[in-house]
Phi, psi and omega in degrees: 000314180295322180297320179293322179295319179295319179296316179296318178297318178299315179296318180295321179297316179296321181292320181289326180272353177078020182293313182212163175277156182297326180298317180294319180296315180297315179299316184292321184279314188269336180249083187287327185284331182262150179265152175275120183262351179279130176278127181296144179275113182250126180258129177241128181290144180298328180297320180293322178296318179297321178297319179295319179296322178298316180297318179297322178292320180294320179295313175046225177082148174249142183235147180238133179269124179256134172249134181234178176292131178280132174282153184300325182287339183262002184298323182277352181269109185291347183262353184276328190297330185243142180233140174263128180243123180281131185257121175048030175250358182292152181293315180236125177245122184239136179218134175272112184269322184202154172230128181208171183235135175229124179052039176082001180252130179275136179237151174237134177258111185243129176264119180245111188054250182256000184254143178251127181248137173256110190234152171240175183303142180076359175289147177249137177222155180053031175064341186241343189248139177231134178281118181261326181207142175244116181256187182296318180226018179208164178227139178255124180248154175240126176234101186064240177263358185268134177256128182240129176251121178255135175252157183306132177056021176257133181271136178238127179258129180231000000 
């Protein structure tokens, strides 16, 4: 008895929400051996389609597919071989352009988005980043609790 009430409630919910027709539900539940060959008629409002297109335009972005050497452990994973890399869509693009010394003080030239900063150790730039160490071919930055190591001419997306 309880099972029949649950089935009837389930059918009513589907009918009220427009999920399926009652004929399809009855066929699917009571006629287990046969398949339903009728494709349900699904109506999509034009307004929803337009909203989806707007979202896709806002996301935009260009993507490049990178193929790399497959590691032996990832060969069986069908989702590992290809990676999507977002190109120049990152909010912050950081690049270490040069490391040099003037009057005994080491400086690092860091390009942050469109601005170039000439920095020495302990300098703060872009309000969030602090130069902690300047090495021969790299610079160590601190952003909050995160440590970022930049190498010469390597782009870092943050």
